[in-house]
Phi, psi and omega in degrees: 000133182300134186292347180275001180264124179241144190254169183303134169249320179220330176125163176291143174253124174205162188226147170275127174288125188298329184271315187262356182053039181254160182259132177242116187253152174223089188270071183263348187253355177233134176221120181204132175291141189303327185281350185272145178242156170275112183232035181218131185294324178297317179293320178297318179296318179297317180295315180294320178298325176299320178291318182302320180284353170279354176287335187301320178300340178258359186298307180296322179295323176303316180288310188289318178290334178281333184258318182290341172270005175255200186248003186260338185236147176220178179250159176258177176292341179279350183291154175297158177300324179299315179292318179297321177293323176299317180293331182262008180057045179225038179291134176252173187297335181270002176288140181300333181280354176271356184279120184264356191300320182295325177294312181291334174298315178298313182300315182293322176295322175297317178303317181296314181294320179299324179290328188264342181292131177270091184281357179271350183295125183242130174223126182052048177064022179232136172283094196291335182260358178296326178301316180292326177298313180293317178301317182292319177299317181292320178297318178297316180297317179298318180295318176301318182292323176297321175301313180297318180293332182274318188248354177084343181202162180222155165268119193255123177212148184237358176258144180294140178256110188239357182213171183297321181301315179295323184292339183266358177292158176268119180252150183294146176255129182246133170283165188302315183295318177296322180297315181303317179295320180295321180291324175299311180300326183287324188263333190299332176296342184253006189297331183270358182267139168054045176299139179293140179242070177061034179240121178266121178239119185307128177085351180270124180268119178299120188297322184288325177293316181295319175298321175303317179295320179295316178294323178296319177297324180278001180067024172266081191288326181294314179294319178300313181300321180296316178297315181296319181299316180296322178290324175301321177298334178272321192264345171100196196257169168263112192260159183296329182297329182274060181213155175247132183219139170292149184276341182204176185288345177277357179056046187267334182203167179268137173276342177203141174238025185294332185296338180296341181263000185291334176301331178264317192278343183253021182286133176258318179217148185208166169262113180287152184240166173279153184244035183213144177293343180284350181241173173293134176214162183294139178254014186296322178297313181296324181288335189249316185255084193207153175289344172231072185293148176264326180240143185222158168292138180292150182299322180291331177289316178300318179295319178299313183292319182286340181266357179295149180282123179256125185247113181264137181222146173266001177129323184262337181185175180281126181246352176203145182220066176282185179261147173135159178220118187287355173282337168266260172194130175273130179258144179180208179296331175242106180285125182248149177274133173262185180265004179252313183205165172202165181270136182234137176284117179230115177053045175083356178234174180254132177239133178276113185246147170289123181245005182301314183289322179296319180298333182257011184265170177232148181265130180239165180302137182106171180227164176262111184294345181263008183236109179270000179266315179255097187249003184253020178161170175266116183259117178220156173273142176268005177197155174239118182296140170256312176231139170232167182308318179302324177302315184299311182290319183288324175291325175298315178298320179299317180293315179301316182299315182287348173277004182085030180236062185294324181288326176291318178296319181293334178298329176301320182280318192265323188243327190097148182276097175211169185300316184298323184266341186248307192266339182283112183294343182291328185289327181070017183280333180235135177298119183299338178293342179274352178257081192260023176090351177293146187305320185282007172253010183257127178226076190289162175292164176059039173227176180296342178302334181302333187262000180294139174242170182290142177295316182294326180295344180292340180225345184249017172102149181282010173274348181305311183294333183262355180292134178238010186240313191264297187268072182223155176290124181291162178280096185257155187293333183224153180299322180298328176295321177295321179299315181293321179296314180294321179298321176295323178291324177295318178296320175300319181292324175299320178296324182280323186270329187231038182289152172064022182252003176100007187258343195297316179301315181296318179300314180294317180298313184298316182284321181298318188292345176260357180274147180295337180261024173292136008267008183299324180303311179296313184299319180293317181299310185288321183296341184297341183271354184259153176291326177261068187301316183294320179295318179290324178297317179299319179295318185278356173292345174262107183302336178298335181286345184285338190253153180282155182289000000 
């Protein structure tokens, strides 16, 4: 490698001019003569890692902009004005969450690396740097999509901007729907290359899962289902161990608390973090698990989780059906901690706090001076999940349902995807007309599918699969009615399985835009968390209000 080539340490810094929408670059961290290429795997890895660690400045924003614009999270009086404005859909241009520079910094660094990678280099019959090219392209596409989901539109460019002249050019502006189509066209030629085989690499976005999400957003359900099915074959099952269950009908104790670790153990892709106070690190623990918390579970979400039907079974049938969902927290004579939130004694009273980030955090030397609850160390996460196994299964169910396969989609929630519950015609759990020979409807014996359990059973009791009364598709007049009913249950399951992870706004947006009462569907869901529901619903009936300036 030519000694005059220096690689990424943190990334290019450049800014969009708010008035002229122009790029101002400061290329102090990369130096490379134009004719030189990156033709060494160590150098390619170093450059890509430099970009990946530029994701951390957007990690908290990814979570907060995705959740505070949804219905599961809200802010407290202790929150900053910026966070409160984000929660109230009244962000102005000077709000820190309106700043796009960190996103475009990642994009521009990806552009630079894509230009310099020598993808023609062959060693042992393999194009050794093509893998890095695909990883970088996917990371750039994912960052663009996060920009679109946050701001509703993006300035789209694929060449690196390294000087003032380039920064002053006029680049096309894409709305979110146009952007999704463009990203599909950009990535689909690489979809069959380098599929992940159950290997988690920090900062690497699995191309097939991300393409599945793009196709799902575009309402191409068949292609989305195919991508998700192939990834399920790589990433594995939803297992019985990752569930919370009461030990008896008196609801006195838990027989397992393993599900509390699924936020950590089921990660497929993540944003890796710094582990030192001297660097940028996630503030999610401090914002949520604090004697003066800034972000809280919304009251309507807590009510939803505590009111869910919990079905207890000894194996042959349902023997008790109290209320509660242990993925949130069931309240009763014995208050139990869930993996989403729990009640904490603060100054003589009880406050319902999000504990998901704290449960996955590590304590490091030093303390957080702004946290009076955690005083024995600095608690931070060393990663922020982007995809976990539940996303994969629930998005797969969403695609199946919209393909006109509601009983197969519901099987993901109620029974688990395995031969006994899906493919065996004797059980009658899935309408055989929905198993039409397409690859993604096959769940053969003697595969990992055998160990799949129901998604709903992971928090609502092991009676869910044997229940024949409560958690069943009602007898509705039309198949489309069943599709809508199942889709609502899938959305409920997303709220229970993946809360506070940055997905809720996208989930609501994706489902709302295909509903006949869009944007009312979205507006009603989000407005439910506010005291002035009618006023917020009226505001949110304008989709332009959903996005940051």
